[in-house]
C-alpha positions as MATLAB code, in Angstrom:
seq = 'XXXXXXXXXXXXXXXXXXXXXXXXXXXXXXXXXXXXXXXXXXXXXXXXXXXXXXXXXXXXXXXXXXXXXXXXXXXXXXXXXXXXXXXXXXXXXXXXXXXXXXXXXXXXXXXXXXXXXXXXXXXXXXXXXXXXXXXXXXXXXXXXXXXXXXXXXXXXXXXXXXXXXXXXXXXXXXXXXXXXXXXXXXXXXXXXXXXXXXXXXXXXXXXXXXXXXXXXXXXXXXXXXXXXXXXXXXXXXXXXXXXXXXXXXXXXXXXXXXXXXXXXXXXXXXXXXXXXXXXXXXXXXXXXXXXXXXXXXXXXXXXXXXXXXXXXXXXXXXXXXXXXXXXXXXXXXXXXXXXXXXXXXXXXXXXXXXXXXX';
ca = [
      52.194 -260.166   31.791;
      52.407 -257.423   29.169;
      51.502 -258.650   25.723;
      54.023 -256.257   24.164;
      56.997 -257.777   25.996;
      59.447 -258.980   23.370;
      62.488 -261.026   24.297;
      65.249 -260.780   21.710;
      65.389 -263.886   19.487;
      69.148 -263.849   20.012;
      68.743 -264.407   23.802;
      70.771 -265.049   25.767;
      72.984 -262.458   24.168;
      75.984 -263.146   26.446;
      76.912 -266.448   28.039;
      79.855 -267.676   30.161;
      81.301 -269.519   27.163;
      81.829 -266.139   25.466;
      83.928 -264.691   28.288;
      87.639 -265.341   28.693;
      88.488 -265.895   32.408;
      90.642 -263.381   34.228;
      92.945 -266.126   35.507;
      93.834 -269.673   34.386;
      92.845 -270.901   37.889;
      89.275 -269.683   37.430;
      86.383 -270.443   35.106;
      83.549 -268.117   34.199;
      80.227 -269.344   35.594;
      78.098 -266.279   35.076;
      77.816 -263.119   32.948;
      74.785 -261.225   34.183;
      73.165 -258.181   35.824;
      74.630 -255.598   33.452;
      74.461 -251.820   33.842;
      73.638 -250.083   30.592;
      74.251 -246.625   29.068;
      75.004 -244.895   25.780;
      78.515 -243.624   25.014;
      79.920 -242.258   21.729;
      76.943 -243.628   19.792;
      77.266 -247.129   21.198;
      75.434 -249.108   23.796;
      77.802 -249.906   26.650;
      77.191 -252.640   29.169;
      79.148 -253.082   32.394;
      78.670 -256.721   33.273;
      79.059 -258.760   36.415;
      81.418 -261.629   35.584;
      81.296 -264.431   38.182;
      84.234 -266.822   38.297;
      84.681 -269.984   40.321;
      87.776 -272.084   41.094;
      88.634 -274.472   38.283;
      89.072 -278.249   38.587;
      87.767 -278.622   42.145;
      87.648 -282.341   43.145;
      84.187 -283.809   43.586;
      84.739 -284.378   47.322;
      85.739 -280.742   47.957;
      84.216 -277.277   47.864;
      86.154 -274.051   47.259;
      85.783 -270.300   47.646;
      87.840 -267.657   45.858;
      88.799 -264.664   48.080;
      90.729 -261.507   47.189;
      93.676 -261.064   49.547;
      94.385 -257.331   50.045;
      97.896 -258.084   51.296;
      99.015 -260.015   48.210;
      96.712 -258.418   45.679;
      95.791 -261.862   44.403;
      92.828 -264.170   44.551;
      93.402 -267.083   46.876;
      91.372 -270.323   46.872;
      90.033 -271.624   50.193;
      89.092 -275.340   50.216;
      87.080 -277.658   52.441;
      86.214 -281.332   52.345;
      82.507 -281.897   51.719;
      82.657 -284.184   54.759;
      83.536 -281.263   57.053;
      81.195 -281.329   60.084;
      78.701 -278.445   60.025;
      79.322 -277.482   56.424;
      76.160 -275.907   54.916;
      75.938 -276.064   51.098;
      72.152 -275.610   50.824;
      72.563 -272.389   48.778;
      74.717 -272.986   45.675;
      76.025 -269.430   45.946;
      77.477 -269.846   49.412;
      79.589 -271.971   51.773;
      78.592 -271.646   55.410;
      80.577 -273.046   58.351;
      80.683 -272.144   62.052;
      78.794 -268.880   61.619;
      80.895 -267.639   58.674;
      79.943 -267.467   55.025;
      82.086 -267.527   51.844;
      80.939 -267.265   48.242;
      81.494 -270.038   45.705;
      82.410 -267.476   43.049;
      84.000 -264.042   42.917;
      82.825 -261.309   40.564;
      84.502 -258.484   38.658;
      83.109 -255.943   36.182;
      83.747 -256.060   32.432;
      82.674 -253.738   29.611;
      80.935 -254.697   26.357;
      80.023 -252.438   23.429;
      77.472 -252.673   20.636;
      76.252 -250.615   17.691;
      72.838 -252.318   17.552;
      72.204 -252.998   21.220;
      72.008 -256.752   20.659;
      75.363 -257.998   19.429;
      78.159 -257.059   21.827;
      81.910 -257.029   21.642;
      83.179 -258.033   25.082;
      86.399 -256.604   26.439;
      89.063 -259.337   26.854;
      90.114 -258.078   30.283;
      88.227 -256.750   33.321;
      87.258 -253.078   33.660;
      87.257 -253.227   37.478;
      88.363 -255.982   39.874;
      88.277 -256.352   43.659;
      90.821 -253.959   45.129;
      90.079 -253.374   48.816;
      89.247 -255.340   51.949;
      85.620 -254.321   51.455;
      85.679 -256.142   48.092;
      87.388 -259.373   49.150;
      84.384 -261.499   48.055;
      83.923 -259.540   44.837;
      82.245 -256.533   43.187;
      78.763 -257.047   41.849;
      75.640 -255.605   40.225;
      76.761 -252.206   38.849;
      74.480 -249.328   37.875;
      75.554 -246.470   35.630;
      74.241 -242.907   36.011;
      75.260 -240.449   33.296;
      75.535 -236.842   34.444;
      77.094 -234.477   31.872;
      80.104 -236.193   30.328;
      80.768 -238.235   33.445;
      79.479 -241.713   34.242;
      78.966 -242.594   37.922;
      79.092 -246.297   38.681;
      77.817 -247.662   41.941;
      78.263 -251.351   42.730;
      77.930 -253.889   45.540;
      81.203 -254.414   47.476;
      81.068 -257.797   49.163;
      83.306 -259.021   51.982;
      83.296 -260.696   55.375;
      82.073 -257.324   56.712;
      78.854 -257.564   54.655;
      77.496 -256.024   51.493;
      78.280 -252.337   51.074;
      77.785 -250.012   48.115;
      80.800 -248.316   46.581;
      81.179 -245.624   43.913;
      83.446 -245.133   40.918;
      83.440 -242.823   37.923;
      84.695 -242.762   34.355;
      84.493 -240.734   31.162;
      85.552 -243.447   28.696;
      84.956 -246.861   30.353;
      88.652 -247.587   30.067;
      89.993 -245.792   33.130;
      88.057 -245.598   36.407;
      88.416 -243.480   39.520;
      87.230 -245.079   42.787;
      85.499 -242.979   45.433;
      85.030 -245.576   48.166;
      82.034 -246.784   50.162;
      78.940 -244.575   50.039;
      76.471 -246.876   51.857;
      77.843 -249.203   54.588;
      76.751 -252.825   55.103;
      74.262 -254.164   54.597;
      72.951 -252.056   51.755;
      72.601 -252.776   48.080;
      70.461 -252.146   44.954;
      71.440 -248.484   44.850;
      70.276 -246.469   41.843;
      71.387 -242.828   41.510;
      69.034 -240.456   39.693;
      70.441 -238.908   36.511;
      69.820 -235.315   37.614;
      69.424 -233.368   40.824;
      66.055 -233.370   42.566;
      65.281 -230.306   44.639;
      68.891 -229.109   44.233;
      70.465 -232.372   45.490;
      71.496 -235.703   44.101;
      69.102 -238.510   44.978;
      69.483 -242.287   45.176;
      67.213 -245.194   45.900;
      68.768 -247.814   48.177;
      67.813 -250.932   50.105;
      69.090 -251.286   53.667;
      68.863 -254.828   54.987;
      66.992 -254.881   58.307;
      67.949 -257.032   61.231;
      66.224 -257.436   64.579;
      64.729 -260.916   64.376;
      62.423 -260.416   61.452;
      61.039 -257.073   62.638;
      60.946 -255.821   59.045;
      61.469 -256.964   55.444;
      63.928 -255.325   53.010;
      62.429 -252.064   51.757;
      63.336 -249.328   49.283;
      64.463 -245.929   50.704;
      65.658 -242.695   49.137;
      68.716 -240.661   50.231;
      70.092 -237.303   49.176;
      73.551 -235.853   48.770;
      75.230 -232.570   47.839;
      78.438 -234.175   46.553;
      77.563 -237.784   45.546;
      79.766 -239.064   48.381;
      77.991 -238.309   51.652;
      74.366 -239.413   51.750;
      71.621 -238.522   54.225;
      68.021 -237.302   54.594;
      66.833 -240.944   54.297;
      63.159 -241.581   53.698;
      61.102 -244.752   53.213;
      59.749 -245.292   49.701;
      58.163 -248.727   49.263;
      57.822 -252.194   50.854;
      56.792 -255.661   49.841;
      53.036 -256.196   49.491;
      51.321 -259.140   51.145;
      49.564 -261.457   48.723;
      51.041 -259.811   45.635;
      53.769 -260.732   43.149;
      56.324 -258.850   45.341;
      55.257 -260.177   48.722;
      58.600 -261.429   50.111;
      61.036 -258.607   49.392;
      61.752 -255.846   46.908;
      64.767 -253.887   45.794;
      65.987 -251.418   43.225;
      66.656 -252.341   39.622;
      67.721 -249.857   36.955;
      68.432 -246.135   37.206;
      65.131 -244.185   37.236;
      64.234 -242.168   34.155;
      61.863 -239.233   33.543;
      58.434 -239.814   32.038;
      55.390 -237.667   31.402;
      51.980 -239.123   32.209;
      48.584 -237.631   32.955;
      49.969 -234.187   32.155;
      52.766 -234.261   34.728;
      56.440 -235.187   34.963;
      57.459 -238.172   37.127;
      60.214 -240.704   37.628;
      59.789 -244.305   36.526;
      61.912 -246.847   38.414;
      62.042 -250.487   37.327;
      62.448 -252.610   40.465;
      62.545 -256.293   41.379;
      60.148 -258.195   43.566;
      60.380 -261.679   45.040;
      57.632 -264.164   45.781;
      57.749 -267.758   47.023;
      54.609 -269.153   45.373;
      55.904 -269.801   42.813;
      59.475 -268.887   43.755;
      60.546 -266.087   41.425;
      62.400 -262.800   40.988;
      60.227 -260.639   38.760;
      60.264 -257.012   37.566;
      57.774 -254.187   38.065;
      57.658 -250.405   38.061;
      57.293 -247.566   40.563;
      56.032 -244.149   39.471;
      57.616 -241.513   41.738;
      56.840 -237.843   42.187;
      59.166 -235.676   40.040;
      60.062 -233.386   42.956;
      59.751 -235.844   45.841;
      60.934 -239.357   44.964;
      59.928 -240.600   48.389;
      56.298 -240.297   47.251;
      55.006 -243.234   45.206;
      52.270 -242.185   42.800;
      51.549 -245.636   41.377;
      52.936 -249.156   41.161;
      52.681 -252.202   38.902;
      49.632 -254.316   39.608;
      51.321 -257.310   38.014;
      54.934 -257.895   36.967;
      56.074 -256.358   33.697;
      58.318 -259.395   33.359;
      58.442 -262.821   34.989;
      61.046 -265.633   34.596;
      59.360 -267.683   31.870;
      61.977 -268.532   29.227;
      64.068 -271.662   29.771;
      67.269 -269.605   30.304;
      65.419 -267.581   33.005;
      63.948 -270.602   34.792;
      67.044 -272.809   34.714;
      70.588 -271.888   35.572;
      72.928 -271.292   38.456;
      70.052 -269.793   40.485;
      66.855 -270.404   38.556;
      63.645 -268.458   38.438;
      65.276 -265.037   38.217;
      65.046 -261.990   35.970;
      67.041 -259.144   37.478;
      67.893 -255.798   35.868;
      70.550 -253.181   36.597;
      70.297 -251.445   33.224;
      67.456 -249.937   31.189;
      67.592 -247.663   28.149;
      64.405 -245.712   27.394;
      63.696 -243.744   24.216;
      60.189 -242.642   23.336;
      57.819 -245.541   23.885;
      60.622 -248.105   23.781;
      61.928 -249.380   27.119;
      64.842 -251.776   26.535;
      65.697 -253.895   29.587;
      69.080 -255.617   29.866;
      68.877 -258.240   32.549;
      70.517 -261.195   34.201;
      68.684 -264.513   33.831;
      69.015 -267.266   36.468;
      72.260 -265.627   37.726;
      73.940 -267.169   34.651;
      73.483 -265.246   31.397;
      72.576 -261.818   30.021;
      69.441 -261.228   27.960;
      67.485 -258.280   26.613;
      63.780 -257.546   26.198;
      61.807 -254.605   24.750;
      58.648 -253.226   26.343;
      56.221 -250.420   25.649;
      56.373 -247.469   28.036;
      52.666 -246.843   27.427;
      51.835 -250.386   28.481;
      54.012 -250.156   31.604;
      52.186 -246.972   32.621;
      48.817 -248.537   31.827;
      49.625 -251.391   34.171;
      50.151 -249.100   37.194;
      47.637 -248.497   39.927;
      47.506 -246.621   43.230;
      50.145 -247.971   45.627;
];
């Protein structure tokens, strides 16, 4: 653990109690995994707001689902006594080979002049709008290119988890561009400038095939931000390390200079089972070839240690979609225990010092 890691004394800076629900039939159960950027001199977060059905009887379970035909969220209900019902994961309801989510997420903007105290918008910025988003839209990342902000997010439905793209110039109106990575693929982070004349993005396809492979990070390239190809492997989980179960992207990579050369630094998440935890580390990538890993965190730069990170809807989790870096300051906005939003400051120098050969 880095000794310079400083969690904000105000943490958690955003909690469900601060967020008005989007519907009287729903209650906010999580405000987490925010994307982060700067706009008009302010820090802007685009937050994942998870909502669950309100007033569900103790002997029932319920799942909210967006109905593309009605344009409304409908509530599906089951008796807890239903044969074959699997409720082992609090995030899911499984029955007869199908899975529903116990909450549905939308995206909401928040603004701040000091990066700590945020004014949350009273209404959503983006809500589920297509059949590919019927279980919600989650975990946004913001890439600023010129005066345009590109937002990729997880689109969740019965078809799986895809990655979709939207754009905005003011965080008040948004243009949707559709699916850019089909299911199952998530944790996409688009680089903030072209690499080798093309846009680049890290992504995490989810392998199948009976355990043949674990989830790994790949890079893809595009000439127009919409069609992606030239996929290459980047990094995998490491046996016996803090990221031995699976890894995935975190925040948008940013440029750094170290050992006399330019490179990309990507904050990513890693999962281990002993003890069970989602932690954060860093990948140092070649400036001209982001498929080449130069170095990697020996130990996590951040583990779930605070009470609000260890306990919550899904405890033992620190997960970032948004980082702001300026000089030696690396400010990480992150979701804690899939419940609340928090912020921590780290030293870029210490992050780099904690890297070693991959």
